[in-house]
Backbone as JSON, one array per atom type, in Angstrom:
{
  "sequence": "XXXXXXXXXXXXXXXXXXXXXXXXXXXXXXXXXXXXXXXXXXXXXXXXXXXXXXXXXXXXXXXXXXXXXXXXXXXXXXXXXXXXXXXXXXX",
  "N": [[81.27, 157.79, 20.46], [82.22, 157.82, 18.27], [85.23, 157.12, 17.97], [85.74, 154.65, 18.83], [83.95, 153.02, 17.09], [85.65, 153.38, 14.72], [87.91, 151.94, 15.3], [87.55, 149.62, 15.38], [86.59, 149.25, 13.17], [89.39, 149.27, 12.11], [90.44, 147.29, 12.82], [89.14, 144.7, 11.83], [89.91, 145.49, 9.01], [92.93, 144.65, 9.47], [95.42, 142.51, 10.71], [95.2, 142.93, 13.4], [93.67, 142.44, 16.17], [90.76, 143.75, 17.98], [89.57, 143.4, 20.88], [86.35, 143.82, 22.17], [85.51, 143.69, 25.25], [87.78, 143.84, 26.63], [88.64, 146.75, 26.06], [88.03, 149.92, 26.4], [86.69, 153.74, 27.0], [88.75, 156.31, 28.2], [88.33, 159.07, 30.61], [90.85, 160.62, 30.08], [92.14, 163.13, 30.15], [93.66, 166.68, 30.68], [91.68, 168.0, 30.91], [89.74, 166.14, 32.41], [91.74, 165.25, 34.44], [91.42, 167.39, 35.9], [88.73, 167.53, 36.84], [88.14, 165.65, 38.06], [89.96, 166.2, 40.29], [88.65, 168.36, 41.5], [86.31, 167.32, 42.56], [86.75, 165.44, 44.03], [87.08, 162.84, 43.08], [89.84, 160.48, 42.27], [91.94, 160.65, 39.55], [91.94, 159.06, 36.28], [94.12, 156.28, 35.65], [96.63, 154.76, 33.69], [97.73, 151.54, 32.56], [100.34, 150.86, 30.33], [102.66, 149.33, 28.22], [104.43, 148.48, 30.2], [104.5, 150.44, 31.94], [102.38, 152.52, 34.53], [100.36, 155.12, 33.19], [99.55, 158.25, 34.59], [98.11, 161.3, 36.13], [99.72, 163.93, 37.59], [100.94, 166.57, 39.5], [103.19, 168.67, 38.83], [106.14, 170.7, 39.49], [105.74, 172.97, 39.49], [103.12, 172.77, 39.65], [101.84, 172.51, 38.11], [99.4, 170.21, 36.41], [100.27, 166.92, 35.09], [101.2, 164.5, 32.78], [102.12, 161.66, 34.41], [104.49, 158.88, 35.03], [105.11, 155.48, 36.02], [106.96, 152.34, 37.04], [105.23, 149.8, 36.32], [103.27, 147.44, 38.78], [102.75, 145.16, 38.12], [104.62, 144.49, 36.48], [106.73, 145.02, 38.33], [106.54, 143.66, 39.99], [106.67, 140.68, 39.03], [109.68, 141.27, 37.77], [111.12, 140.67, 39.92], [110.42, 138.59, 41.41], [111.75, 136.7, 39.57], [114.4, 137.61, 39.93], [115.05, 137.05, 42.76], [114.54, 134.48, 42.55], [116.63, 133.65, 40.34], [119.11, 134.52, 42.58], [118.1, 133.41, 44.89], [117.47, 130.49, 44.38], [119.91, 128.92, 43.54], [121.72, 128.88, 46.1], [120.42, 127.04, 47.82], [120.33, 124.53, 46.79]],
  "CA": [[81.54, 156.78, 20.42], [83.02, 157.13, 16.92], [86.41, 156.39, 17.79], [85.61, 152.49, 18.67], [83.71, 152.24, 15.53], [86.6, 153.53, 14.04], [89.04, 151.31, 15.75], [86.96, 148.21, 15.38], [86.57, 148.85, 11.62], [90.42, 149.22, 11.43], [90.65, 145.91, 13.17], [88.8, 144.25, 10.72], [90.58, 145.58, 7.9], [93.98, 144.34, 9.53], [95.68, 141.48, 11.34], [95.32, 142.85, 14.73], [91.94, 142.18, 16.49], [90.08, 144.49, 19.17], [88.75, 142.83, 22.11], [85.73, 144.75, 22.72], [85.16, 143.56, 26.65], [89.28, 144.79, 27.18], [89.04, 148.39, 25.18], [87.04, 151.5, 26.43], [87.55, 154.78, 26.55], [88.87, 157.07, 29.6], [88.35, 160.69, 30.23], [92.73, 160.78, 30.24], [92.89, 164.58, 29.87], [93.82, 167.88, 31.59], [89.95, 168.6, 31.58], [89.39, 165.2, 33.17], [92.12, 165.36, 35.55], [90.88, 168.47, 36.7], [87.38, 167.82, 37.08], [88.48, 164.45, 39.15], [90.54, 166.51, 41.51], [87.87, 168.83, 42.11], [84.94, 166.47, 42.68], [87.39, 164.68, 45.01], [87.78, 161.64, 42.6], [91.08, 160.11, 41.45], [92.18, 160.62, 37.85], [92.31, 157.91, 35.57], [95.33, 155.46, 35.28], [96.41, 153.56, 32.25], [98.6, 150.47, 32.54], [100.25, 150.72, 29.02], [103.87, 148.72, 27.71], [105.09, 148.39, 31.52], [104.41, 151.73, 33.27], [101.33, 153.17, 34.97], [100.38, 156.55, 33.45], [98.38, 158.64, 35.75], [97.93, 162.41, 36.43], [99.82, 164.2, 39.24], [101.33, 167.74, 39.74], [104.46, 169.09, 38.42], [106.93, 171.15, 40.3], [105.22, 174.2, 39.18], [101.9, 173.28, 40.15], [100.28, 172.04, 36.79], [98.76, 168.95, 36.38], [100.96, 166.55, 33.6], [101.14, 163.05, 32.81], [103.57, 161.02, 35.17], [104.73, 157.48, 34.87], [106.22, 154.5, 37.03], [106.69, 151.21, 36.52], [103.46, 148.99, 36.39], [103.15, 146.7, 39.82], [102.72, 143.49, 37.57], [106.0, 143.93, 35.88], [107.7, 144.74, 39.07], [106.56, 141.7, 40.9], [107.86, 139.75, 38.33], [111.08, 141.0, 37.92], [111.69, 140.59, 41.73], [110.65, 137.08, 41.71], [112.86, 136.25, 38.83], [115.85, 137.57, 40.52], [114.52, 135.96, 43.8], [114.66, 132.58, 41.99], [118.01, 133.45, 40.08], [119.56, 134.59, 43.33], [118.51, 132.46, 46.14], [117.47, 129.37, 44.54], [120.68, 128.4, 43.6], [121.99, 128.59, 47.09], [119.6, 125.97, 48.61], [120.27, 123.21, 45.85]],
  "C": [[82.58, 156.27, 18.51], [83.85, 156.58, 16.78], [86.25, 154.9, 17.95], [85.13, 152.15, 17.72], [84.67, 152.26, 14.7], [87.33, 152.18, 14.15], [88.31, 150.05, 15.67], [86.99, 148.09, 13.63], [87.86, 148.13, 11.0], [91.13, 147.66, 11.88], [90.11, 144.9, 12.72], [89.45, 143.93, 9.84], [92.19, 144.71, 7.97], [94.05, 142.82, 10.15], [95.17, 141.63, 13.01], [93.63, 142.79, 14.91], [91.67, 143.01, 17.89], [89.12, 143.93, 19.78], [88.0, 143.74, 22.53], [85.4, 144.86, 24.37], [86.74, 144.22, 27.14], [89.17, 146.81, 26.56], [87.92, 148.86, 25.72], [87.5, 152.14, 26.76], [87.56, 155.52, 27.95], [88.56, 158.43, 29.42], [89.96, 161.07, 30.57], [92.91, 162.09, 29.82], [92.92, 165.41, 30.8], [92.59, 167.89, 32.15], [89.66, 167.42, 32.77], [90.13, 165.05, 34.24], [91.84, 166.34, 36.96], [89.47, 168.33, 37.39], [87.37, 166.35, 38.09], [88.83, 165.1, 40.35], [89.28, 167.48, 42.36], [86.72, 168.28, 42.61], [85.53, 165.42, 43.54], [87.71, 163.11, 44.67], [89.14, 161.26, 42.31], [91.14, 160.14, 40.15], [92.27, 159.21, 37.56], [93.85, 157.88, 35.36], [95.17, 154.53, 34.16], [97.48, 152.67, 32.32], [98.77, 150.3, 30.54], [101.91, 150.55, 28.87], [104.94, 149.1, 29.33], [105.06, 149.08, 32.36], [103.07, 152.09, 33.08], [101.37, 154.37, 34.43], [99.71, 157.3, 34.0], [98.76, 160.28, 35.42], [98.56, 162.74, 37.67], [100.64, 166.1, 38.5], [102.9, 167.65, 39.33], [104.99, 169.87, 39.43], [106.4, 172.64, 40.51], [103.65, 174.36, 39.64], [100.78, 172.61, 39.26], [100.28, 170.54, 37.02], [99.44, 168.76, 34.69], [100.94, 164.82, 34.06], [102.63, 162.33, 33.54], [103.8, 159.62, 34.94], [105.57, 156.91, 35.79], [105.76, 153.17, 36.85], [105.72, 150.4, 37.02], [104.0, 148.06, 37.44], [103.34, 145.56, 39.2], [104.24, 143.33, 36.95], [107.07, 144.27, 37.17], [107.49, 143.87, 39.9], [107.58, 141.17, 40.15], [109.07, 139.87, 38.18], [111.62, 140.68, 39.08], [111.29, 139.54, 42.02], [111.21, 136.59, 40.95], [113.9, 136.38, 39.43], [115.76, 137.11, 41.93], [115.11, 134.66, 43.47], [115.98, 132.39, 41.61], [119.07, 133.42, 41.26], [119.63, 133.42, 44.49], [118.35, 130.7, 45.97], [118.83, 128.42, 44.07], [121.56, 128.09, 44.81], [121.38, 127.82, 48.15], [119.42, 124.67, 47.77], [120.77, 122.08, 46.92]]
}
């Protein structure tokens, strides 16, 4: 937990605030991905900058980080698109 103490210390020194109830460490590495697959669990996923980062298999069968659009961001974009296209039709 030295990392979390370091992040909190840096947060106190700068303008950035760290919310401890939202911040936690994940086993997001190749070892964690392999262990999760061997035990039958799903590897950890992270939503960051509008993308969901997850562990998947490459074409060669290796474990690697993959990305897809975050569901929240996609839903928001589709809602805005629907409002822009259909709302003017029914005024």
